[in-house]
C-alpha positions as CSV (number, residue, x, y, z in Angstrom):
1,M,-0.9,-0.7,-16.7
2,I,1.4,-0.7,-13.8
3,V,0.5,-2.4,-10.5
4,Y,2.5,-0.8,-7.2
5,N,2.0,-3.7,-4.6
6,V,2.7,-3.1,-1.2
7,T,2.6,-6.1,1.0
8,V,2.2,-5.3,4.9
9,N,2.4,-7.6,8.0
10,I,0.8,-5.6,10.8
11,D,1.2,-6.7,14.5
12,H,-2.2,-8.2,16.0
13,D,-2.3,-5.3,18.8
14,A,-2.1,-2.5,16.2
15,H,-4.2,-4.3,13.5
16,D,-7.6,-2.3,14.0
17,A,-6.1,0.9,14.3
18,W,-3.8,0.5,11.3
19,L,-6.8,-0.9,9.1
20,A,-9.0,2.2,9.8
21,W,-5.9,4.5,9.2
22,M,-5.2,2.7,5.8
23,Q,-8.8,3.0,4.5
24,E,-9.9,6.2,6.0
25,E,-6.5,8.5,5.7
26,H,-3.5,6.6,3.9
27,I,-5.2,5.1,0.9
28,P,-7.3,8.2,0.1
29,R,-4.0,10.3,0.3
30,V,-2.4,8.0,-1.9
31,M,-5.2,8.3,-4.5
32,A,-5.1,12.0,-3.9
33,T,-2.3,12.1,-5.9
34,A,-4.2,11.4,-8.9
35,L,-1.4,9.0,-10.3
36,F,-3.2,5.7,-10.0
37,V,-6.4,5.2,-11.5
38,Q,-7.7,2.4,-8.8
39,H,-6.6,0.5,-5.8
40,R,-7.6,-2.7,-4.0
41,M,-6.7,-4.0,-0.6
42,L,-6.5,-7.6,-0.2
43,K,-6.2,-9.7,3.1
44,V,-3.7,-12.4,2.9
45,L,-5.4,-15.9,4.0
46,A,-2.7,-17.6,6.2
47,N,-2.4,-18.2,10.1
48,D,0.5,-16.2,10.8
49,E,1.4,-15.9,14.5
50,G,3.7,-12.7,13.8
51,G,0.6,-10.6,12.5
52,I,-2.0,-10.1,9.7
53,T,-0.9,-9.7,6.1
54,Y,-2.5,-7.4,3.4
55,A,-1.5,-6.6,-0.1
56,I,-2.5,-3.1,-1.3
57,Q,-2.3,-2.7,-5.0
58,Y,-2.7,0.6,-6.7
59,T,-2.7,0.5,-10.7
60,A,-1.2,3.5,-12.6
61,P,-2.0,3.8,-16.3
62,D,1.8,3.7,-17.2
63,M,5.5,3.9,-15.6
64,A,5.8,7.5,-15.9
65,H,2.7,8.0,-13.4
66,Y,4.3,5.5,-11.0
67,E,7.8,7.0,-11.2
68,R,6.2,10.6,-10.6
69,Y,4.4,9.0,-7.3
70,R,7.8,7.5,-6.1
71,D,9.8,10.6,-6.8
72,E,7.2,13.3,-5.4
73,H,5.2,11.4,-2.7
74,A,6.2,8.1,-1.8
75,H,8.7,9.4,1.0
76,R,6.4,11.6,2.8
77,L,3.6,9.0,2.7
78,Q,5.7,6.2,3.9
79,A,7.3,8.5,6.5
80,E,3.5,9.0,7.9
81,A,3.1,5.2,8.3
82,N,6.3,5.0,10.2
83,D,5.5,7.9,12.3
84,R,2.1,6.1,13.4
85,F,3.0,2.5,13.3
86,G,6.7,2.2,13.2
87,G,8.1,-0.9,14.7
88,R,4.7,-2.6,14.6
89,F,4.9,-3.6,10.8
90,T,7.0,-4.8,8.1
91,A,6.3,-3.8,4.4
92,F,7.9,-4.8,1.1
93,R,7.0,-3.2,-2.3
94,T,6.8,-4.8,-5.8
95,L,6.2,-3.2,-9.1
96,L,4.1,-5.5,-11.7
97,Q,3.0,-5.0,-15.4
98,V,-0.3,-6.0,-16.3
99,V,0.0,-8.5,-19.1
100,D,-3.7,-9.7,-19.6
101,P,-6.1,-6.9,-18.8
102,T,-9.6,-8.5,-18.4
């Protein structure tokens, strides 16, 4: 299993609209690609004056599924986030391999 982790720090003033958009639109669109088998959204528990931080994790069955997502869908879906919330968030992405599936 491969975990595609997207860590996002969203400005306080855009937080509520961003969170609703993520839950109602963006995550469902990512999952609609049928390349991930599950997802979860976690809030980072830290006092950050610069915004609120989340980790969004999408689990792919293997690297081929993730690479297909990256090649066929990632650019479009990331562009939607930039069009809607550009300048009000920072994001970085990490690719993880599940070692001990429990």
